[in-house]
VEXTI-100801 format. One line per 5 residues: their letters; for each residue x negated, y, z of N, C-alpha, C. Coordinates in steps of 0.001 Angstrom, whole numbers, plus 500000, padded with zeros to 6 digits. Example, Ala and Ser with C-alpha at 12.3 -4.5 7.8 and 13.67 -1.06 7.14 Angstrom:
as = 486810 494310 507800 487700 495500 507800 486800 496700 507800; 487150 497750 507080 486330 498940 507140 487100 500030 507870;
//
This chain:
mklqy = 505250 504092 497517 505213 505008 496400 506119 506203 496673; 505654 507361 496319 506484 508529 496563 507452 508697 495405; 508757 508743 495697 509766 508941 494678 510251 510371 494725; 510567 510920 493573 511257 512205 493529 512711 511917 493854; 513196 512426 494987 514531 512084 495453 515455 513279 495285;
llfag = 516541 513080 494553 517486 514151 494263 518845 513776 494818; 519465 514628 495593 520816 514398 496094 521809 514847 495027; 522740 513971 494709 523713 514265 493660 524530 515512 493991; 524574 516424 493023 525308 517686 493260 526133 518035 492044; 526709 517026 491419 527461 517241 490196 528927 517457 490420;
alaag = 529718 516496 489974 531165 516658 489970 531722 516782 491372; 532758 517588 491503 533386 517812 492796 533967 516520 493350; 534520 515673 492488 535124 514430 492962 534084 513525 493593; 532890 513458 492997 531829 512625 493560 531388 513167 494899; 531307 514489 495001 530949 515091 496279 531984 514779 497331;
hclah = 533247 514775 496947 534328 514437 497874 534169 513000 498364; 533772 512098 497489 533588 510707 497893 532469 510568 498906; 531364 511306 498699 530258 511245 499643 530675 511751 501001; 531494 512788 501017 531879 513399 502279 532886 512555 503037; 533766 511847 502335 534871 511178 502995 534812 509653 502914;
gadrl = 533747 509138 502344 533608 507696 502262 534096 507171 500930; 533508 506060 500487 533870 505476 499210 533703 503978 499315; 534166 503272 498268 534035 501821 498258 532603 501372 498011; 531834 502208 497382 530460 501825 497064 529604 503059 496877; 528316 502839 496969 527328 503873 496680 526694 503545 495334;
vvdva = 526651 504519 494449 526037 504338 493134 524656 504988 493153; 523650 504249 492686 522272 504739 492656 521796 504718 491212; 521524 505885 490667 520979 506003 489314 519498 506338 489397; 518691 505603 488645 517237 505779 488666 516753 506011 487242; 515945 507063 487062 515430 507398 485735 513946 507721 485826;
hdlda = 513283 507624 484675 511859 507984 484591 511534 508255 483130; 510324 508774 482878 509959 509217 481527 508860 508385 480879; 508458 507297 481511 507352 506500 480980 507889 505444 480017; 507237 505281 478856 507687 504294 477881 507254 502871 478232; 506174 502748 478991 505646 501429 479317 506554 500707 480308;
arpae = 506427 499380 480361 507147 498591 481356 506684 498974 482757; 507620 498908 483705 507301 499242 485098 507864 498140 486003; 507146 497031 486122 507648 495942 486963 507594 496303 488447; 508516 495748 489201 508550 495852 490668 508522 497295 491157; 509288 498160 490501 509370 499534 491003 510237 499553 492271;
tiavp = 509733 500214 493286 510434 500285 494565 511314 501530 494606; 512575 501327 494925 513578 502403 494968 513999 502568 496425; 513903 503775 496943 514231 504050 498343 515347 505076 498420; 516374 504778 499205 517521 505661 499403 517647 505933 500900; 517660 507190 501332 517836 507476 502758 519113 506835 503300;
wadvn = 519009 506201 504459 520192 505550 505028 521296 506550 505324; 520938 507789 505621 521971 508801 505882 522923 508917 504708; 522411 508760 503478 523272 508847 502304 524096 507577 502123; 523522 506422 502512 524308 505188 502496 525482 505328 503456; 525230 505863 504641 526278 505980 505647 527363 506972 505242;
kalpg = 526996 508022 504502 528006 508978 504028 528988 508310 503079; 528450 507466 502195 529313 506805 501223 530012 505582 501807; 529340 504915 502758 529854 503670 503332 529804 503781 504856; 530696 504568 505455 530639 504789 506911 530680 503473 507684; 529792 503390 508682 529765 502197 509511 529085 501000 508890;
allqh = 528427 501178 507740 527736 500065 507101 526620 499546 508002; 526397 498244 507974 525358 497596 508753 524381 496898 507819; 523135 496859 508213 522123 496298 507316 522390 494831 506987; 523052 494101 507880 523339 492684 507626 524676 492457 506935; 525371 493554 506596 526677 493437 505934 526761 494349 504711;
ivvkd = 525712 494386 503907 525747 495118 502648 525223 494227 501526; 525559 494611 500311 525073 493915 499121 524596 494966 498133; 523413 494741 497554 522870 495615 496514 522917 494848 495202; 523478 495483 494159 523616 494820 492862 523059 495698 491750; 522549 495037 490706 522154 495783 489518 523352 495937 488594;
aaghv = 523129 496546 487426 524249 496845 486521 524919 495588 485986; 524185 494480 485969 524758 493221 485495 525458 492458 486605; 525464 492999 487824 526123 492340 488934 525259 491372 489709; 523971 491295 489381 523069 490413 490107 522779 490985 491491; 522815 490145 492508 522508 490563 493876 520989 490679 494031;
lpyqv = 520542 491805 494558 519109 492089 494681 518647 491970 496130; 517435 491471 496352 516850 491546 497689 516711 493005 498110; 516878 493247 499411 516740 494609 499901 516138 494604 501298; 515766 495776 501749 515186 495984 503074 515718 497295 503625; 515967 497338 504919 516308 498586 505593 515240 498861 506637;
tnvnp = 514543 499975 506508 513485 500305 507460 514086 500882 508739; 513311 500817 509801 513752 501272 511113 512803 502373 511576; 513332 503575 511749 512482 504708 512117 512580 505065 513593; 513582 504498 514293 513772 504865 515700 514397 503692 516452; 513595 502683 516816 514148 501479 517438 514855 501726 518772;
eakdp = 514529 502824 519447 515126 503102 520755 516430 503897 520660; 516830 504255 519459 517982 505134 519294 519284 504462 519723; 520106 505215 520449 521457 504777 520761 522369 505193 519603; 523375 504367 519306 524191 504613 518111 525664 504370 518407; 526270 505173 519316 527668 504928 519685 528644 505110 518532;
dnkgv = 528286 505926 517523 529183 506172 516400 528933 505233 515219; 527997 504307 515393 527736 503290 514369 527332 503915 513029; 526423 504901 513111 525957 505567 511901 524627 504999 511387; 524063 504052 512094 522760 503537 511686 521660 504553 511902; 521709 505271 513049 520746 506362 513255 519320 505855 513410;
aygel = 519149 504585 513734 517795 504038 513838 517208 503707 512474; 518067 503611 511454 517599 503212 510128 516905 504369 509411; 515968 504021 508553 515280 505027 507752 515739 505039 506312; 515367 503984 505572 515690 503923 504142 516180 502534 503757; 517028 502514 502762 517389 501279 502063 516428 501143 500891;
ifqhd = 515772 499982 500792 514733 499764 499787 515072 498527 498964; 514935 498636 497653 515057 497481 496763 514184 497730 495545; 514080 496753 494653 513174 496873 493508 513879 496536 492200; 513264 497038 491130 513768 496762 489784 512595 496674 488824; 512690 495730 487875 511696 495610 486802 512194 496383 485589;
faage = 511604 497555 485339 511954 498313 484141 511222 497721 482942; 511959 497343 481923 511352 496869 480685 510747 498044 479923; 509843 497758 479004 509275 498819 478164 510403 499537 477433; 510413 500843 477508 511440 501642 476859 512712 501810 477670; 512835 501141 478798 514021 501275 479656 513810 502470 480592;
hharf = 514540 503533 480363 514329 504777 481111 515357 505026 482198; 516371 504176 482275 517427 504404 483260 517980 503067 483729; 518331 502995 485007 518995 501819 485553 519975 502275 486631; 521069 501540 486768 522094 501881 487762 522305 500700 488707; 522512 501036 489968 522700 500029 490998 523882 500444 491878;
tveks = 524473 499466 492545 525549 499759 493499 525223 499114 494837; 525674 499789 495885 525559 499270 497248 526969 499195 497812; 527352 498042 498321 528704 497828 498831 528644 497151 500196; 529671 497380 501001 529823 496616 502226 530206 495173 501889; 529846 494286 502803 530183 492875 502615 530676 492304 503933;
aalsr = 531796 491564 503878 532278 490899 505084 531363 489747 505477; 530728 489144 504483 529814 488032 504759 528465 488563 505232; 527750 487743 505964 526407 488109 506404 525423 488017 505244; 524525 488963 505164 523423 488914 504209 522184 488425 504943; 521721 487248 504601 520560 486668 505282 519284 487415 504902;
pfetr = 518240 487363 505739 516965 487987 505365 516415 487383 504079; 515740 488206 503304 515168 487758 502043 513720 487297 502246; 513200 486625 501237 511832 486115 501281 510840 487254 501527; 509898 487035 502446 508893 488044 502763 507836 488099 501672; 507660 489302 501106 506665 489501 500047 505685 490624 500379;
afary = 505842 491244 501542 504895 492254 502023 504860 492149 503545; 503649 492173 504111 503496 491782 505511 502221 492395 506063; 502257 492801 507333 501077 493362 507992 501112 493005 509465; 499936 492755 510050 499925 492500 511488 498528 492662 512089; 498535 492940 513377 497345 492902 514215 496997 491445 514468;
vperl = 495696 491120 514480 495256 489726 514566 494381 489536 515805; 494990 489428 516982 494167 489311 518190 493412 487998 518284; 493890 486963 517583 493209 485679 517686 491861 485682 516955; 491639 486672 516104 490330 486808 515456 489762 488162 515889; 489314 488227 517175 488869 489489 517746 490014 490486 517627;
ddfaw = 489909 491507 516781 491048 492420 516597 491092 492930 515168; 491040 492002 514243 491286 492349 512844 492684 492940 512699; 492877 493683 511620 494221 494028 511162 494296 493584 509711; 495343 492825 509369 495448 492233 508034 496791 492575 507406; 496800 492645 506091 498040 492912 505365 497991 492250 503997;
endki = 499157 492017 503425 499216 491347 502128 500562 491600 501469; 500590 491354 500167 501838 491210 499443 501731 489946 498607; 502571 489800 497610 502540 488581 496810 501409 488566 495787; 500610 489631 495727 499517 489726 494760 498136 489610 495390; 497934 490230 496548 496594 490420 497090 496696 490584 498605;
ahrty = 495605 490360 499315 495571 490549 500771 494335 491361 501146; 494421 492028 502285 493314 492838 502790 493202 492684 504299; 492076 493113 504824 491930 493229 506272 490875 494282 506593; 490886 494716 507835 489840 495582 508348 489641 495257 509817; 488761 495986 510495 488202 495489 511743 488331 496491 512881;
gqala = 488561 495956 514094 488717 496776 515274 487486 496787 516162; 487680 497337 517361 486569 497559 518269 485947 496270 518807; 486730 495204 518898 486177 493959 519435 485067 493406 518547; 485204 493568 517243 484156 493101 516337 482901 493951 516477; 483084 495232 516790 481936 496128 516938 481229 495976 518283;
apaap = 481880 495356 519255 481304 495240 520593 480080 494324 520579; 479077 494629 521409 477880 493770 521473 478240 492340 521864; 477475 491397 521364 477691 489994 521699 477124 489694 523080; 477843 488894 523831 477348 488472 525131 476120 487585 524944; 475171 487639 525896 473971 486788 525782 474342 485319 525610;
gsdke = 473739 484693 524631 473981 483287 524397 475180 482971 523535; 475978 483988 523184 477146 483734 522348 476775 483876 520876; 477665 483339 520013 477432 483488 518572 478421 484463 517964; 478972 485366 518786 479945 486340 518300 479339 487219 517214; 480112 487416 516147 479684 488340 515096 479825 489778 515589;
vlvts = 478887 490633 515210 478944 492060 515528 478886 492829 514217; 479886 493675 513982 479907 494467 512758 480575 495805 513044; 479833 496877 512793 480359 498228 512955 480659 498764 511566; 481937 498886 511243 482334 499373 509917 483804 499767 509921; 484134 500782 509139 485537 501096 508860 485851 500789 507399;
gldiw = 485023 499946 506789 485284 499510 505422 486468 498564 505365; 487008 498369 504160 488190 497540 503943 487832 496302 503136; 488366 495169 503557 488056 493875 502958 489180 493451 502012; 488899 492457 501175 489886 491892 500255 489902 490381 500419; 491104 489803 500444 491296 488362 500295 492035 488139 498984;
fkrvs = 491442 487352 498090 492027 487117 496775 492900 485859 496814; 494183 486031 496456 495173 484969 496544 495431 484325 495175; 495636 483025 495185 496119 482319 493995 497634 482100 494049; 498235 482383 495191 499644 482057 495415 500406 483334 495756; 501730 483285 495581 502538 484469 495864 503059 484493 497296;
ypivd = 503050 483365 497991 503576 483333 499354 502541 483883 500348; 502969 484250 501552 502034 484821 502526 500975 483809 502970; 499728 484273 503076 498630 483372 503468 497867 483859 504698; 498109 485073 505151 497306 485629 506245 497324 484711 507467; 498485 484312 507927 498559 483467 509115 497871 482132 508885;
rwynk = 498072 481540 507715 497480 480225 507431 495967 480308 507391; 495424 481364 506794 493972 481452 506669 493311 481706 508019; 493903 482552 508824 493340 482738 510155 493440 481453 510969; 494501 480706 510763 494649 479432 511465 493565 478444 511048; 493186 478450 509762 492143 477543 509268 490772 477920 509799;
ghnhy = 490510 479225 509934 489225 479663 510467 488248 480125 509392; 487224 480820 509861 486274 481554 509034 485641 480717 507929; 485118 479546 508260 484391 478754 507270 485305 478198 506189; 486615 478153 506455 487556 477644 505463 487997 478726 504487; 488325 479931 504984 488851 480916 504040 487762 481566 503191;
hkdeg = 486516 481221 503434 485448 481631 502518 485216 480594 501420; 486038 479555 501397 486038 478564 500321 487424 478542 499696; 487482 478279 498413 488779 478172 497746 489310 476760 497941; 490310 476626 498789 490927 475328 499053 492304 475226 498399; 492493 476040 497353 493717 475981 496567 494543 477238 496586;
egldm = 494431 478049 497676 495250 479255 497796 494478 480531 497479; 493178 480403 497172 492318 481561 496972 491267 481613 498050; 490587 482764 498182 489515 482837 499169 489092 484278 499421; 488334 484431 500509 487639 485681 500798 486276 485602 500131; 486129 486293 499005 484848 486298 498284 484291 487706 498185;
ygvgt = 484778 488604 499058 484377 490009 499038 483583 490322 500292; 482454 490994 500137 481623 491381 501261 481758 492865 501566; 481970 493199 502846 482114 494591 503265 480840 495098 503926; 480373 494373 504950 479213 494836 505695 479441 496221 506266; 478432 497074 506195 478552 498441 506718 478946 499442 505635;
trgag = 479393 498946 504474 479782 499829 503369 481219 500301 503552; 481727 501047 502559 483139 501444 502543 484030 500309 502085; 483410 499203 501626 484214 498088 501153 485078 498517 499980; 486356 498121 500028 487282 498429 498937 488214 499552 499355; 487675 500776 499471 488542 501919 499716 488434 502574 501071;
gtgiw = 487357 502336 501799 487124 503089 503021 486760 504530 502706; 486911 505405 503691 486707 506834 503482 485543 507358 504322; 485154 508591 504039 484138 509298 504806 484106 510753 504392; 483362 511541 505122 483172 512956 504788 481867 513101 504021; 481953 513685 502851 480812 513819 501935 480375 515276 501898;
dgkrl = 479119 515540 502263 478626 516921 502261 477790 517239 501030; 477837 516371 500040 477070 516548 498811 475775 515774 498797; 475332 515336 499976 474097 514563 500073 474260 513290 500892; 475154 513353 501873 475275 512238 502813 476735 511993 503132; 477054 510701 503355 478396 510303 503725 478445 510035 505230;
yvsrn = 479391 510693 505907 479568 510538 507348 480843 509727 507583; 480707 508602 508280 481826 507662 508373 482178 507351 509820; 483413 506891 510001 483896 506486 511324 483430 505072 511646; 483665 504698 512897 483477 503312 513312 484784 502536 513078; 484835 501329 513568 486008 500469 513458 487236 501162 514043;
yvgwk = 488415 500796 513554 489636 501462 514001 489844 501244 515505; 490535 502191 516152 490785 502097 517595 492264 501915 517929; 493175 502149 516981 494596 502007 517263 495355 501603 516023; 496500 500941 516222 497326 500499 515091 498796 500640 515440; 499621 500765 514400 501068 500844 514577 501740 500320 513321;
viang = 502611 499333 513473 503404 498824 512356 504721 499588 512323; 505051 500154 511173 506246 500982 511012 507347 500230 510273; 506980 499447 509283 507933 498597 508553 507192 497333 508153; 507923 496216 508082 507210 494957 507852 508008 494002 506972; 508231 494417 505723 508839 493557 504738 510339 493428 504924;
pirai = 510961 492699 504019 510366 491769 503060 509782 492396 501790; 510112 493676 501511 509671 494295 500261 508524 495263 500490; 508572 495998 501569 507568 497035 501849 507084 496907 503289; 505759 496976 503460 505152 497067 504785 504477 498425 504912; 504644 499056 506068 504006 500350 506342 503339 500248 507705;
felty = 502100 500671 507791 501409 500667 509068 500372 501777 509091; 499939 502112 510305 498926 503144 510495 497741 502592 511275; 496546 503056 510912 495320 502779 511652 494708 504103 512081; 494273 504163 513336 493704 505385 513899 492213 505190 514143; 491431 506211 513808 489980 506174 513964 489540 507284 514913;
apwda = 488712 506931 515875 488232 507875 516878 487367 508947 516226; 487281 510145 516828 486471 511228 516251 485017 510811 516044; 484454 511308 514955 483039 511105 514682 482436 512409 514188; 481120 512478 514236 480409 513693 513825 480136 513659 512325; 480582 514693 511632 480344 514821 510195 479515 516078 509968;
ngvqv = 478235 515942 510151 477305 517063 509954 477694 518264 510815; 477974 517987 512101 478290 519054 513038 479763 519337 513230; 480628 518682 512472 482083 518865 512608 482683 517564 513150; 483472 517666 514222 484150 516502 514768 485406 516220 513942; 485492 515003 513438 486581 514612 512543 487236 513337 513077;
sevkr = 488550 513292 513067 489278 512054 513339 490189 511769 512154; 490706 510540 512090 491494 510141 510915 492608 509188 511313; 493763 509353 510666 494849 508375 510713 495160 507974 509277; 495061 506686 508997 495415 506166 507676 496805 505530 507749; 497695 505921 506843 498989 505250 506702 498982 504474 505389;
ftvda = 499187 503171 505488 499217 502279 504339 500667 501946 503993; 500996 501996 502708 502285 501527 502212 502002 500409 501217; 502487 499220 501548 502190 498013 500777 503495 497497 500186; 503628 497553 498869 504856 497129 498201 504660 495792 497494; 505676 494949 497558 505660 493686 496833 505479 493939 495337;
ghafd = 504783 493010 494693 504659 493063 493246 503589 493974 492703; 502771 494568 493568 501787 495553 493123 500371 495171 493545; 499415 495390 492641 498013 495173 492967 497430 496330 493767; 498126 497479 493769 497640 498679 494436 498489 499011 495659; 497823 499374 496743 498471 499915 497936 498313 501426 497959;
tvdst = 499265 502106 498598 499189 503552 498794 498587 503838 500160; 497626 504768 500210 497015 505162 501477 497120 506678 501619; 497684 507126 502729 497726 508539 503076 496804 508745 504268; 495634 509349 504015 494662 509586 505074 494790 511026 505555; 495029 511189 506855 495135 512511 507457 493939 512723 508372;
fsfag = 493127 513710 508028 491941 514048 508799 492235 515263 509665; 491737 515239 510887 491900 516372 511798 490524 516895 512181; 490351 518213 512035 489070 518842 512349 489285 520321 512572; 488342 520964 513213 488399 522401 513468 487183 523070 512842; 487382 524313 512408 486278 525059 511815 486465 525290 510344;
parlq = 485962 524399 509485 486093 524615 508036 487545 524577 507595; 487849 525339 506546 489203 525294 505993 489475 523953 505331; 488432 523381 504739 488546 522086 504067 487262 521303 504256; 487385 520006 504129 486229 519128 504054 486372 518252 502811; 485245 517777 502326 485220 516935 501145 485318 515471 501587;
vavgl = 486409 514820 501227 486634 513427 501614 486290 512528 500432; 485461 511538 500678 485098 510578 499641 485729 509227 499954; 486188 508557 498905 486678 507182 499000 485687 506315 498243; 485292 505186 498855 484181 504439 498292 484477 503006 497919; 483617 502481 497042 483569 501073 496699 482162 500565 496959;
nktpa = 482065 499430 497629 480785 498787 497879 480081 498485 496552; 478826 498893 496434 478079 498643 495194 477745 497167 495015; 477649 496421 496111 477267 495005 496041 478310 494162 496785; 479514 494010 496228 480604 493407 496978 480663 491884 496964; 479809 491233 496177 479849 489770 496091 478601 489183 496750;
ydeqh = 478692 487916 497081 477619 487253 497810 476490 486831 496870; 475240 486919 497364 474055 486717 496528 474037 485366 495834; 474519 484313 496514 474461 482981 495918 475347 482855 494682; 476241 483841 494472 477085 483844 493284 476417 484528 492091; 475202 485038 492278 474472 485745 491214 475386 486761 490518;
pvvkt = 475989 487655 491284 477003 488554 490707 476407 489609 489780; 477207 490009 488813 476911 491161 487968 478027 492167 488209; 477672 493348 488699 478653 494348 489098 478594 495525 488144; 479729 495864 487565 479829 497040 486709 480829 498004 487324; 480330 499174 487720 481177 500202 488323 481244 501384 487367;
erlpa = 482445 501804 487030 482618 502839 486010 483562 503933 486478; 483247 505144 486090 484078 506298 486389 485105 506486 485279; 486364 506678 485679 487457 506887 484734 488103 508234 485056; 487480 509331 484650 487964 510657 485080 489372 510988 484616; 489785 510517 483455 491135 510824 482986 492186 510210 483899;
ahala = 491831 509112 484562 492746 508442 485493 492444 508818 486944; 491474 509714 487163 491045 510080 488517 490667 508820 489296; 489946 507909 488627 489728 506582 489186 488267 506173 489160; 487979 505214 489994 486686 504542 490047 486989 503051 489964; 486476 502384 488921 486826 500989 488674 485578 500121 488682;
qwvtq = 485747 498904 489155 484628 497977 489303 485055 496596 488825; 484179 495936 488069 484417 494558 487667 483199 493720 488038; 483448 492578 488671 482383 491717 489188 482518 490338 488567; 481466 489865 487910 481430 488491 487406 480560 487656 488330; 480970 486399 488532 480288 485533 489481 480025 484162 488871;
rsngd = 479135 483430 489517 478737 482120 489008 479878 481118 489063; 480582 481016 490202 481587 479967 490333 482861 480388 491064; 482838 481434 491861 484009 481790 492651 485135 482413 491833; 484795 482957 490680 485771 483683 489885 485438 485158 489850; 485817 485821 488777 485541 487246 488623 486653 488060 489276;
fgvai = 486358 489337 489564 487395 490172 490176 487149 491643 489896; 488230 492410 490010 488171 493856 489848 488651 494556 491099; 488090 495732 491345 488489 496592 492460 488548 498014 491910; 489444 498836 492432 489532 500206 491936 490125 501124 492992; 489777 502393 492872 490343 503477 493655 490917 504497 492678;
ilpaa = 492133 504957 492928 492710 506082 492192 492931 507213 493192; 492322 508345 492950 492420 509513 493831 492940 510678 493001; 494262 510876 492929 494831 511885 492025 494306 513292 492253; 493906 513631 493482 493423 514983 493771 491992 515223 493321; 491313 514184 492863 489912 514328 492462 489790 515071 491146;
gaqay = 488761 515911 491024 488464 516589 489780 487721 515686 488812; 487572 516153 487576 486948 515333 486537 485503 514983 486853; 484809 515834 487613 483409 515594 487931 483199 515177 489383; 484267 514794 490072 484188 514547 491517 483754 513114 491808; 482564 512779 491365 482004 511458 491606 480616 511601 492209;
aedaq = 480250 510628 493035 478931 510641 493660 478587 509214 494060; 477454 509060 494694 477076 507756 495232 476034 507943 496309; 475971 506957 497213 474858 506892 498143 474228 505516 497981; 473382 505111 498899 472655 503859 498734 473593 502650 498694; 474736 502735 499378 475617 501579 499501 476891 501657 498668;
nalvy = 477339 502876 498359 478690 503045 497835 478744 503907 496580; 479637 503544 495666 480078 504456 494622 481259 505238 495189; 481326 506552 494885 482275 507427 495556 483065 508277 494570; 484305 508558 494916 485104 509585 494262 485640 510461 495382; 485664 511792 495188 485984 512656 496320 486931 513786 495938;
aqaks = 487544 514367 496995 488476 515484 496830 488471 516292 498118; 488982 517516 498029 489077 518388 499190 490295 518017 500034; 490137 518095 501357 491247 517822 502267 491313 518913 503325; 492539 519293 503690 492777 520223 504779 493081 519450 506056; 492746 520021 507179 493038 519393 508455 494547 519226 508632;
gqplr = 494943 518022 509016 496344 517753 509301 497217 517500 508097; 496663 517560 506875 497457 517338 505673 496992 516051 504975; 497904 515121 504719 497505 513828 504148 496855 513978 502772; 495831 513180 502558 495214 513024 501247 495585 511635 500751; 496267 511578 499619 496779 510297 499119 495825 509689 498098;
yylga = 495585 508391 498271 494859 507639 497250 495433 506230 497180; 494973 505473 496195 495510 504135 495941 494341 503173 495810; 494422 502053 496496 493371 501051 496409 493951 499777 495825; 493222 499180 494889 493740 498008 494206 492670 496977 493934; 493114 495737 493734 492189 494656 493422 492949 493537 492733;
aagws = 492226 492750 491960 492824 491592 491286 491715 490616 490926; 492025 489340 491007 491090 488303 490579 491283 488004 489107; 490234 487483 488466 490297 487150 487056 491225 485997 486747; 491700 485305 487780 492653 484214 487545 494109 484690 487599; 494327 485979 487833 495694 486484 487937 496381 486474 486572;
ddvhd = 497679 486700 486566 498463 486574 485339 498088 487595 484278; 497765 488824 484698 497583 489885 483704 496178 490496 483701; 495247 489924 484455 493872 490431 484472 492919 489250 484327; 492112 489285 483263 491175 488193 483028 489737 488671 482866; 489555 489936 482494 488204 490432 482276 488165 491934 482546;
rddwq = 487008 492520 482333 486794 493948 482619 487753 494828 481827; 487975 494514 480553 488865 495345 479730 490297 495296 480252; 490757 494093 480632 492096 493977 481212 492221 494833 482465; 491196 494771 483319 491255 495504 484575 491275 497016 484330; 490469 497485 483407 490482 498921 483125 491835 499357 482565;
rkvka = 492423 498532 481706 493760 498863 481199 494768 498926 482341; 494658 498007 483284 495594 497989 484403 495409 499222 485286; 494174 499617 485529 493915 500812 486345 494479 502052 485663; 494250 502189 484374 494759 503347 483638 496290 503341 483598; 496876 502153 483434 498337 502060 483425 498913 502428 484791;
eaarl = 498230 502034 485860 498693 502388 487200 498633 503896 487410; 497556 504523 486937 497446 505983 487056 498564 506674 486287; 498902 506158 485110 499993 506742 484331 501334 506560 485032; 501536 505411 485649 502781 505160 486389 502921 506132 487555; 501833 506344 488290 501861 507246 489436 502141 508684 489018;
aaplr = 501719 509038 487808 501921 510400 487315 503337 510629 486787; 504140 509569 486705 505514 509680 486197 506471 509054 487209; 506689 509693 488352 507496 509086 489409 508956 508901 489025; 509597 507995 489726 511024 507775 489510 511839 508948 490012; 513008 509146 489380 513999 510115 489858 515230 509344 490315;
vvvsg = 515614 509520 491558 516704 508757 492155 517859 509702 492464; 519053 509365 491980 520264 510162 492212 521318 509259 492810; 521948 509677 493911 522988 508858 494531 524327 509579 494454; 525390 508794 494366 526732 509349 494351 527691 508323 494905; 528819 508772 495474 529861 507872 495913 530717 507464 494739;
gtr = 531411 506367 494876 532279 505915 493805 533298 504921 494293; 534365 504734 493552 535355 503713 493858 535300 502634 492795; 535902 501517 493089 535846 500403 492129 536653 500686 490878;
//
């Protein structure tokens, strides 16, 4: 999630503490939304942690809320090869932790302090990895939902006499979880025929095929959608316990005479049904191209006798879908594309679409989400639409983060 980040520039004494070191770092977070905001992710640049707490190490800090409760945290790594003779944590990117804002709670304060004791790793709630044991899937999950997509090995022709599956698609899949702990490794270990059945932890009940699945992209010329093949490259940037970040690269494809390539950056936060996707398209010629994000019109399997309702929510810049099934359980899928206009909806034979203009080399941000009807806060179509609209409202009211040095 993108936070509005403000460097404290108030009292001279606080500025002096930042410059010369302090006993603790104080983090004040505010927002303007009246609704509850569970699992909000707060990110503080490590450079500011180091200014207040010189020589701090990721395994020797403690993050506390205003009541003194110790919070799980994560420190991202932006430069693993960096040398650090001055012990400034130059390889670190951000300090990340979360807070559940109650309804009407507009401000919260946190402290970061050095600790002589070791801080053990916290429970993993966001995770992503390349899956070579299943051709070359790439899978990711948090404590709410899991996803995967497909690489070149799945698209490769099957050898004569083999039963290898062949699928050419850059669509995105969903695995619906009943549990909060990580399941990606366990499900791949069980194998294909098992994770398509609910054996207690949930199941893969979503069909992608050659569609956009749950949030794949393409170039829309007003009549036809031009899409990439399976991803060709991957990079994990951060991997939990609170936030996972990774990139998928797609080889150039022809979009009605224009060569287009794409890099998708996914940010997956614990506690959220929606992931953030920043898609950067590269092309020459036009000043802009129209990028569409899609939902498969027929995402459930025929034997479930599914009923699919896909609805446009222009006030939320969203496309929402609710699917009822015979026995597997109902589910919702949605796309929120803040840059989309009120009338920026379309469809082709396979996909419902929402679209926006994109410039070459500049990320286009959207959010993809899903939830099963057995989840805690989503049971039917109305619940899901309320959740999609609430998510759009949350995204429109970002957190404001202010840091300052302080003494005990």
